[in-house]
KOLNUKOL-201746 format. One line per 10 residues: number of its first residue (from 1); their letters; for each residue x, y, z of C-alpha. Coordinates in nm, 4 decimals, padded with zeros to 6 digits. Each point is the difference from the previous one (the first is absolute). Layout:
% KOLNUKOL-201746
NUM> a> X:Y:Z | ...
This chain:
% KOLNUKOL-201746
1> mahyfalhkp> 13.3329:09.5677:17.7460 | 00.0206:-00.2348:00.2702 | 00.0317:00.0589:00.3629 | 00.1458:-00.2551:00.2765 | -00.0017:-00.0040:00.3955 | 00.0175:-00.1894:00.2973 | -00.1917:00.0500:00.3366 | 00.1280:-00.1730:00.3240 | -00.3708:-00.1139:00.0711 | -00.0693:-00.0010:00.3882
11> sgcitarsdh> -00.1814:-00.2797:00.1685 | -00.3746:00.1008:00.0717 | -00.1111:00.1828:-00.3915 | -00.1707:-00.1979:-00.3014 | 00.1835:-00.0016:-00.3461 | -00.2977:00.1762:-00.1478 | -00.0940:00.3475:-00.1083 | -00.2986:00.0411:00.2100 | -00.1912:-00.2300:00.2579 | -00.3923:00.0061:00.0412
21> rgrptvydhv> 00.0709:-00.0896:00.3741 | 00.2042:00.2968:00.0453 | 00.3459:-00.2049:00.0693 | 00.3286:00.1976:-00.0704 | 00.1211:-00.0809:-00.3418 | 00.3932:00.0396:-00.1272 | -00.0928:00.2916:-00.1855 | -00.0180:00.1852:00.3236 | 00.3923:-00.0337:-00.0015 | 00.0541:00.1030:-00.3581
31> pvawrgvphv> 00.0588:00.3531:-00.0711 | -00.3251:00.2003:-00.1447 | 00.1935:00.0654:-00.3290 | 00.0682:-00.3769:-00.0489 | -00.3559:-00.1762:00.0734 | -00.0707:-00.0350:-00.3825 | 00.2401:-00.2792:-00.0111 | -00.1355:-00.3506:00.0602 | 00.1614:-00.2311:00.2085 | 00.1268:-00.3158:-00.1367
41> grldqategl> -00.1643:-00.3115:00.2202 | -00.1113:-00.0035:00.3670 | 00.1405:-00.0519:00.3376 | -00.2291:-00.1199:00.2463 | -00.1065:00.2446:00.2856 | 00.2324:-00.1455:00.2799 | 00.3013:-00.0328:-00.2333 | 00.2618:00.2711:-00.0562 | 00.2569:00.0937:-00.2373 | 00.0748:00.0436:-00.3487
51> llftndgrla> -00.2788:00.1069:-00.2313 | 00.0605:00.1279:-00.3606 | -00.2010:00.2366:-00.1683 | 00.0097:00.0792:-00.3854 | -00.2277:00.1027:-00.3008 | 00.2049:-00.2060:-00.2455 | -00.2821:-00.2918:-00.0589 | 00.2454:-00.2518:-00.1630 | 00.2482:00.0030:00.2824 | -00.2572:-00.0215:00.2606
61> qavlnpgfag> -00.1438:-00.2898:-00.2004 | 00.3220:-00.1843:00.0000 | 00.0737:00.0485:00.3290 | -00.3079:-00.1325:00.1298 | -00.0543:-00.2977:-00.2800 | 00.2893:-00.2314:-00.0129 | -00.1360:-00.1324:-00.3757 | 00.0133:00.3711:-00.1294 | 00.3316:00.0664:-00.1650 | -00.0712:00.2625:-00.2699
71> lappsavppl> 00.2071:-00.1028:-00.2985 | 00.2167:-00.2197:00.1476 | -00.1141:-00.4038:00.0301 | -00.1317:-00.0560:00.3430 | 00.2332:-00.2863:00.0188 | 00.2896:00.2447:-00.0034 | -00.1114:00.2189:00.2960 | 00.0080:-00.1703:00.3437 | -00.2503:00.1220:00.2470 | 00.0669:00.2833:00.2003
81> ekvyhvkvrg> 00.1012:-00.0584:00.3703 | -00.1686:00.1725:00.2763 | 00.2030:-00.0186:00.3282 | -00.1841:00.0279:00.3508 | 00.1445:00.0412:00.3661 | -00.2086:-00.1697:00.2345 | 00.0017:00.0221:00.3779 | -00.1581:-00.3344:00.1587 | -00.0737:-00.0808:00.3695 | 00.2368:-00.1894:00.1394
91> rippddpvla> 00.3769:-00.0459:-00.0209 | 00.0612:-00.2383:-00.2679 | 00.3721:-00.1462:-00.0609 | 00.1289:00.0137:-00.3578 | -00.0108:-00.3563:-00.0547 | -00.3522:-00.0593:00.1189 | -00.1844:-00.2120:-00.2382 | -00.2887:00.2641:-00.0285 | 00.2077:00.2089:-00.2252 | 00.0220:-00.2811:-00.2577
101> llerplcypd> -00.3736:-00.0376:00.0221 | -00.0304:00.3470:-00.0808 | 00.1776:-00.0066:-00.3420 | -00.2267:-00.2932:-00.1421 | -00.2909:00.0830:-00.2255 | -00.3290:00.1201:00.0817 | -00.3517:-00.1332:-00.1558 | -00.2627:00.2880:-00.0046 | -00.3808:-00.1342:-00.0215 | 00.0055:00.0978:-00.3699
111> gvetrparvr> 00.2350:-00.2568:-00.0821 | 00.3250:00.2081:-00.0773 | 00.2871:-00.1133:00.1811 | 00.2975:00.2666:00.0843 | 00.3644:-00.0411:-00.0809 | 00.1998:-00.0864:00.2755 | 00.1173:00.2855:00.2412 | 00.3125:00.0799:00.1057 | 00.0998:00.0447:00.3984 | 00.2600:00.1382:00.1767
121> wlgprtratw> 00.0407:00.0407:00.4011 | 00.1064:00.3735:00.0856 | 00.0139:-00.0154:00.3709 | -00.1816:-00.0143:00.3475 | -00.1701:00.2488:00.1799 | -00.1017:-00.0202:00.4051 | -00.2969:-00.2024:-00.0973 | -00.0175:-00.0166:-00.3731 | 00.2053:-00.0737:-00.3047 | 00.0393:00.1754:-00.3518
131> ievtvregrt> -00.0027:-00.2152:-00.3024 | 00.0198:00.1164:-00.3631 | -00.2296:-00.1844:-00.2494 | 00.0258:00.0500:-00.3520 | -00.2630:-00.1072:-00.2233 | -00.0426:00.0397:-00.4009 | -00.3857:00.0532:-00.0168 | -00.2361:00.2753:00.1251 | -00.2669:-00.2512:00.1454 | -00.2317:00.1546:00.2932
141> hqvrllcgrs> 00.1219:-00.0580:00.3569 | 00.2750:-00.2164:-00.1620 | 00.2820:00.0562:00.2717 | -00.2450:-00.0208:00.3093 | -00.1722:-00.3021:-00.1459 | 00.3269:-00.1369:-00.0428 | 00.0799:00.0925:00.3832 | -00.3331:-00.1416:00.1234 | 00.0748:-00.3438:-00.1828 | 00.3256:-00.0006:00.2008
151> glqvvklrre> -00.1887:00.0664:00.3220 | 00.1904:00.3400:00.0313 | -00.1665:00.3085:00.1449 | 00.0334:00.3347:-00.2031 | 00.1019:00.2839:00.1816 | 00.1184:00.2209:-00.2698 | 00.0352:-00.0274:-00.3653 | 00.2162:00.2440:-00.2021 | 00.0515:-00.0076:-00.3821 | 00.3625:00.0790:-00.0609
161> avgpvrlgdl> 00.0179:-00.0243:-00.3405 | -00.1747:-00.0290:-00.3569 | 00.2507:-00.1502:-00.2505 | 00.2578:00.2670:-00.0084 | -00.1431:00.2464:00.1829 | 00.0523:-00.0125:00.3567 | -00.1634:00.1823:00.2965 | 00.3549:00.1166:00.1792 | -00.0298:00.2429:00.2524 | -00.3156:00.1828:-00.1185
171> pprwcrplee> -00.1731:00.0986:00.3114 | -00.3765:-00.1426:00.0537 | -00.2666:00.2468:-00.1634 | 00.2632:00.1778:-00.2258 | 00.0112:-00.0175:-00.3878 | 00.2876:00.0334:-00.2277 | 00.0452:-00.0100:-00.4077 | 00.1648:-00.2780:-00.1442 | 00.3143:00.0738:-00.1478 | 00.0283:-00.0662:-00.3854
181> aevaalyaav> 00.2556:-00.3060:00.0854 | -00.2742:-00.1658:00.2207 | -00.2495:00.0558:-00.2883 | 00.2562:-00.1688:-00.2590 | 00.0808:-00.2688:00.2491 | -00.3849:-00.0904:00.0226 | -00.0432:00.0306:-00.4000 | 00.3220:-00.2476:-00.0096 | -00.1630:-00.2444:00.2396 | -00.3701:-00.0196:-00.1455
191> lpldprppld> 00.0103:00.1792:-00.3353 | 00.3298:-00.0432:-00.1509 | -00.0675:00.0636:-00.3585 | -00.2510:00.2748:00.0617 | 00.1091:00.3829:-00.0751 | -00.0711:00.1805:00.3289 | -00.1809:00.2988:-00.0221 | 00.1305:00.3578:00.1127 | 00.0404:00.0532:00.3557 | -00.1843:00.2947:00.1064
201> alpdpllsse> 00.0976:00.1869:00.3223 | -00.2694:-00.0056:00.2503 | -00.1245:00.3521:00.1081 | 00.1548:00.1364:00.3035 | -00.2100:-00.0733:00.2882 | 00.1289:00.2924:00.1804 | -00.1671:00.2158:-00.2905 | -00.3438:-00.1577:00.1085 | -00.2464:00.1812:00.2001 | -00.0603:-00.2759:00.2003
211> tp> 00.2016:-00.2811:00.1678 | -00.0438:-00.3533:00.0833
């Protein structure tokens, strides 16, 4: 039986079960009854937003690795998109060339070049601008490196979506189980020919003797 849930990760905690330096982790915000479920991928300490958890190892592998398509040929499965909202310092107009520069592929020291990003201007604030950046990899610090290359200073970075699963109005530090339709949509996106394991309801956190 498989469990699936989402956390609105707050800034300031690391994506790990524990930390030898004593830093807070995402599991500090997970109900005790749900803490046996592994996290899928990572968000860095300063980044907030959608983080998925599941004990469905095949789905986790497919979400993290674009080349893993299960029973489907990899060429038939497009890379899963991850959507980020980025608050950058300064007021940037929607036609600023820096936004086009953000879309260009990024080359990592190991020689891997990312796919082009997709960028959308969201709107200004008093001394900042919100933009949306959609990437199709999960490379370390990818969005921050794209912004740095463009000379943009990141004030806040929040992941809004992993494929069809969206953060929505889930408050920071809160978790919610994934709906069956969301799990089905994830499978359709990354493992379209694989059978889905039965979805098991998560234990009621209110019945646990502890709270996160």
